Backbone as ProteinMPNN parsed JSONL, in Angstrom:
{"seq_chain_A": "MTTQYTNQPTGQQSASTGNVLSIIAIVLGVVSLLFLPIVFGLIGLVLAIVAKTVRHERLSTIAIVVSAVGLIGGMILGALVVNT", "coords_chain_A": {"N_chain_A": [[0.838, -1.162, 0.0], [0.681, 2.139, -0.893], [1.236, 5.652, -0.37], [-0.752, 8.501, -1.367], [0.718, 10.615, -2.403], [3.455, 10.072, -2.562], [5.735, 7.448, -3.513], [6.371, 5.788, -1.461], [6.12, 3.158, 0.91], [3.493, 2.855, 3.356], [3.954, 1.644, 5.801], [2.22, 0.142, 7.292], [1.87, -2.589, 6.917], [4.316, -3.716, 7.703], [4.361, -3.452, 10.455], [2.519, -5.307, 11.359], [3.614, -7.733, 10.618], [6.093, -7.844, 11.735], [6.85, -9.033, 14.185], [6.189, -11.728, 14.155], [7.216, -14.383, 14.591], [8.086, -14.119, 17.21], [5.695, -13.601, 18.594], [4.282, -15.962, 18.132], [5.997, -17.693, 19.485], [5.692, -16.734, 22.106], [3.008, -17.362, 22.596], [3.123, -20.169, 22.372], [4.814, -20.665, 24.523], [3.207, -19.942, 26.712], [1.121, -21.778, 26.379], [2.54, -24.089, 26.846], [2.724, -24.264, 29.568], [0.569, -25.722, 30.478], [-0.028, -27.803, 28.671], [1.693, -30.428, 27.259], [4.613, -29.652, 27.855], [7.262, -30.143, 27.034], [7.161, -30.405, 24.268], [5.722, -28.073, 23.23], [7.061, -26.038, 24.612], [9.755, -26.339, 23.814], [9.532, -25.936, 21.026], [8.594, -23.301, 21.025], [10.797, -22.056, 22.243], [12.832, -22.516, 20.353], [11.761, -21.114, 18.143], [11.789, -18.54, 19.241], [14.528, -18.095, 19.585], [15.389, -18.177, 16.931], [13.987, -15.94, 16.029], [15.363, -13.995, 17.433], [18.09, -14.22, 16.6], [18.191, -14.436, 13.764], [16.106, -12.857, 12.611], [16.004, -10.581, 14.191], [13.953, -9.534, 15.91], [11.867, -7.398, 17.911], [10.407, -8.327, 20.137], [11.636, -10.667, 20.808], [13.326, -11.288, 22.996], [11.589, -11.278, 25.171], [9.999, -13.378, 24.325], [11.801, -15.515, 24.474], [12.202, -15.678, 27.244], [9.558, -16.183, 28.177], [9.017, -18.625, 26.885], [11.012, -20.274, 27.972], [10.354, -20.192, 30.702], [7.801, -21.3, 30.517], [8.45, -23.851, 29.587], [10.081, -24.964, 31.674], [8.453, -24.443, 33.918], [6.128, -25.824, 33.19], [7.031, -28.468, 33.192], [7.677, -28.773, 35.885], [5.164, -28.304, 37.055], [3.759, -30.425, 35.912], [5.135, -32.578, 37.083], [4.44, -32.174, 39.759], [1.674, -32.582, 39.677], [1.492, -35.242, 38.898], [2.707, -36.558, 41.029], [0.969, -36.161, 43.136]], "CA_chain_A": [[0.0, 0.0, 0.0], [1.472, 3.353, -0.968], [0.478, 6.879, -0.126], [-1.247, 9.163, -2.57], [1.632, 11.63, -2.898], [4.782, 9.508, -2.837], [5.766, 6.029, -3.822], [6.901, 5.101, -0.304], [5.104, 2.394, 1.629], [2.986, 3.511, 4.562], [4.48, 0.963, 6.978], [1.171, -0.553, 8.021], [2.046, -4.034, 6.829], [5.51, -4.16, 8.409], [4.075, -3.518, 11.879], [1.77, -6.515, 11.673], [4.406, -8.929, 10.345], [7.436, -7.678, 12.271], [7.14, -9.863, 15.349], [5.352, -12.925, 14.032], [7.835, -15.529, 15.265], [8.1, -13.852, 18.646], [4.344, -13.75, 19.126], [3.989, -17.403, 18.131], [6.793, -18.29, 20.563], [5.072, -16.364, 23.378], [1.788, -18.169, 22.732], [3.53, -21.544, 22.647], [5.349, -20.704, 25.883], [2.078, -19.941, 27.651], [0.418, -23.053, 26.222], [3.359, -25.173, 27.391], [2.538, -24.386, 31.011], [-0.487, -26.679, 30.784], [-0.124, -28.919, 27.732], [2.923, -30.931, 26.631], [5.634, -28.604, 27.966], [8.494, -30.445, 26.301], [6.928, -30.148, 22.842], [5.396, -26.678, 22.95], [8.114, -25.184, 25.163], [10.943, -26.391, 22.958], [9.235, -25.277, 19.748], [8.574, -21.874, 21.314], [12.165, -21.6, 22.497], [13.549, -22.495, 19.072], [11.25, -19.983, 17.366], [12.258, -17.296, 19.853], [15.962, -17.933, 19.287], [15.459, -17.802, 15.513], [13.531, -14.549, 15.939], [16.413, -13.132, 17.991], [19.361, -14.245, 15.881], [18.062, -14.268, 12.318], [15.197, -11.788, 12.21], [16.221, -9.423, 15.066], [12.651, -9.006, 16.286], [11.892, -6.65, 19.167], [9.816, -9.11, 21.221], [12.276, -11.981, 20.889], [13.84, -11.531, 24.343], [10.424, -11.648, 25.971], [9.586, -14.712, 23.878], [12.746, -16.488, 25.025], [11.919, -15.817, 28.68], [8.256, -16.834, 28.36], [9.133, -20.017, 26.456], [11.829, -21.0, 28.951], [9.548, -20.331, 31.921], [6.747, -22.266, 30.205], [9.054, -25.182, 29.493], [10.483, -25.427, 33.006], [7.282, -24.425, 34.788], [5.226, -26.898, 32.795], [7.569, -29.748, 33.656], [7.527, -28.812, 37.344], [3.741, -28.451, 37.327], [3.408, -31.798, 35.577], [5.679, -33.477, 38.101], [3.641, -32.023, 40.969], [0.358, -33.183, 39.458], [1.651, -36.696, 38.841], [3.091, -37.067, 42.339], [-0.055, -36.008, 44.174]], "C_chain_A": [[0.886, 1.228, 0.0], [0.595, 4.564, -0.708], [0.107, 7.532, -1.447], [-0.181, 10.054, -3.202], [3.018, 11.087, -3.243], [4.661, 8.02, -3.111], [6.312, 5.213, -2.653], [5.793, 4.328, 0.402], [4.709, 3.091, 2.927], [3.486, 2.857, 5.839], [3.425, 0.2, 7.758], [1.365, -2.063, 7.987], [3.266, -4.5, 7.616], [5.261, -4.255, 9.907], [3.351, -4.811, 12.24], [2.585, -7.784, 11.437], [5.786, -8.867, 10.978], [7.799, -8.627, 13.385], [6.391, -11.19, 15.321], [5.954, -14.107, 14.781], [7.853, -15.34, 16.775], [6.728, -14.051, 19.262], [3.934, -15.22, 19.168], [4.749, -18.088, 19.26], [6.207, -17.953, 21.926], [3.822, -17.207, 23.616], [2.138, -19.622, 23.054], [4.104, -21.688, 24.051], [4.25, -20.732, 26.931], [1.314, -21.26, 27.581], [1.213, -24.19, 26.873], [3.287, -25.27, 28.906], [1.539, -25.491, 31.356], [-0.484, -27.922, 29.906], [1.234, -29.225, 27.118], [4.069, -29.915, 26.679], [6.909, -28.886, 27.178], [8.318, -30.114, 24.815], [6.74, -28.656, 22.584], [6.473, -25.726, 23.466], [9.358, -25.171, 24.292], [10.708, -25.725, 21.604], [9.217, -23.76, 19.937], [9.959, -21.308, 21.542], [12.976, -21.529, 21.212], [13.077, -21.329, 18.209], [11.734, -18.65, 17.927], [13.738, -17.045, 19.566], [16.158, -17.57, 17.823], [15.029, -16.345, 15.325], [14.598, -13.586, 16.434], [17.633, -13.071, 17.082], [19.22, -13.923, 14.398], [17.257, -13.033, 11.959], [15.309, -10.526, 13.046], [14.907, -8.742, 15.446], [12.713, -8.387, 17.682], [11.381, -7.479, 20.344], [10.519, -10.446, 21.46], [12.825, -12.287, 22.279], [12.709, -11.948, 25.28], [9.965, -13.054, 25.604], [10.511, -15.797, 24.415], [12.437, -16.741, 26.498], [10.609, -16.566, 28.902], [8.331, -18.307, 27.961], [9.939, -20.841, 27.448], [11.06, -21.216, 30.252], [8.424, -21.336, 31.698], [7.274, -23.685, 30.155], [9.369, -25.741, 30.879], [9.28, -25.491, 33.949], [6.296, -25.527, 34.463], [5.722, -28.259, 33.245], [7.436, -29.87, 35.176], [6.057, -29.023, 37.716], [3.268, -29.867, 37.013], [3.912, -32.799, 36.582], [4.884, -33.386, 39.394], [2.277, -32.683, 40.841], [0.456, -34.704, 39.473], [1.938, -37.265, 40.22], [2.019, -36.918, 43.396], [-1.254, -36.88, 43.914]], "O_chain_A": [[1.776, 1.332, 0.844], [-0.629, 4.501, -0.815], [0.602, 7.15, -2.507], [-0.176, 10.231, -4.42], [3.679, 11.612, -4.14], [3.594, 7.426, -2.95], [6.68, 4.053, -2.838], [4.657, 4.796, 0.48], [5.502, 3.825, 3.516], [3.439, 3.493, 6.892], [3.737, -0.348, 8.815], [1.044, -2.742, 8.963], [3.241, -5.606, 8.156], [5.897, -5.071, 10.575], [3.559, -5.35, 13.327], [2.266, -8.824, 12.013], [6.586, -9.778, 10.766], [8.966, -8.995, 13.516], [6.006, -11.709, 16.369], [5.248, -14.77, 15.541], [7.658, -16.294, 17.528], [6.615, -14.617, 20.349], [3.31, -15.667, 20.13], [4.204, -18.971, 19.924], [6.22, -18.798, 22.822], [3.609, -17.708, 24.72], [1.51, -20.234, 23.919], [3.906, -22.714, 24.7], [4.345, -21.458, 27.92], [0.907, -21.798, 28.611], [0.628, -25.142, 27.391], [3.743, -26.259, 29.479], [1.65, -26.124, 32.406], [-0.897, -28.992, 30.355], [1.852, -28.347, 26.516], [4.452, -29.374, 25.642], [7.563, -27.955, 26.706], [9.239, -29.597, 24.183], [7.491, -28.047, 21.823], [6.765, -24.716, 22.825], [9.948, -24.116, 24.058], [11.585, -25.028, 21.093], [9.756, -23.02, 19.114], [10.267, -20.206, 21.089], [13.73, -20.577, 21.008], [13.895, -20.631, 17.609], [12.053, -17.735, 17.168], [14.145, -15.907, 19.333], [17.007, -16.738, 17.504], [15.639, -15.607, 14.551], [14.724, -12.479, 15.912], [18.156, -11.988, 16.82], [20.052, -13.207, 13.84], [17.668, -12.247, 11.106], [14.766, -9.491, 12.66], [14.769, -7.525, 15.32], [13.511, -8.802, 18.523], [11.891, -7.333, 21.455], [10.035, -11.267, 22.239], [12.791, -13.442, 22.704], [12.866, -12.867, 26.084], [9.584, -13.833, 26.478], [10.052, -16.882, 24.773], [12.414, -17.889, 26.943], [10.55, -17.482, 29.722], [7.756, -19.153, 28.645], [9.588, -21.986, 27.733], [11.111, -22.299, 30.834], [8.123, -22.137, 32.583], [6.62, -24.615, 30.626], [8.97, -26.857, 31.213], [9.106, -26.463, 34.684], [5.691, -26.104, 35.366], [4.927, -29.113, 33.638], [7.12, -30.942, 35.692], [5.746, -29.83, 38.591], [2.473, -30.441, 37.758], [3.218, -33.761, 36.911], [4.67, -34.398, 40.061], [1.782, -33.279, 41.797], [-0.424, -35.375, 40.014], [1.459, -38.35, 40.548], [2.147, -37.503, 44.472], [-2.206, -36.869, 44.695]]}, "name": "protein", "num_of_chains": 1, "seq": "MTTQYTNQPTGQQSASTGNVLSIIAIVLGVVSLLFLPIVFGLIGLVLAIVAKTVRHERLSTIAIVVSAVGLIGGMILGALVVNT"}
């Protein structure tokens, strides 16, 4: 989409696609707290690391933290549920 006066893009599309991997990693990190933490947590962590190193996304650090907490927290929560 371009503006009426110049041929420069308006920037509306780049804002919606700029942090896609980070947002997916955050969602997977939260989901991994309750469901299959090893699967969803690891996928979220890998996506967050790719977002940080390859794509340099702004939310990638938050995604790494949320995915790691989801991975570890989900395993601890699962161990507590199984043992009680």
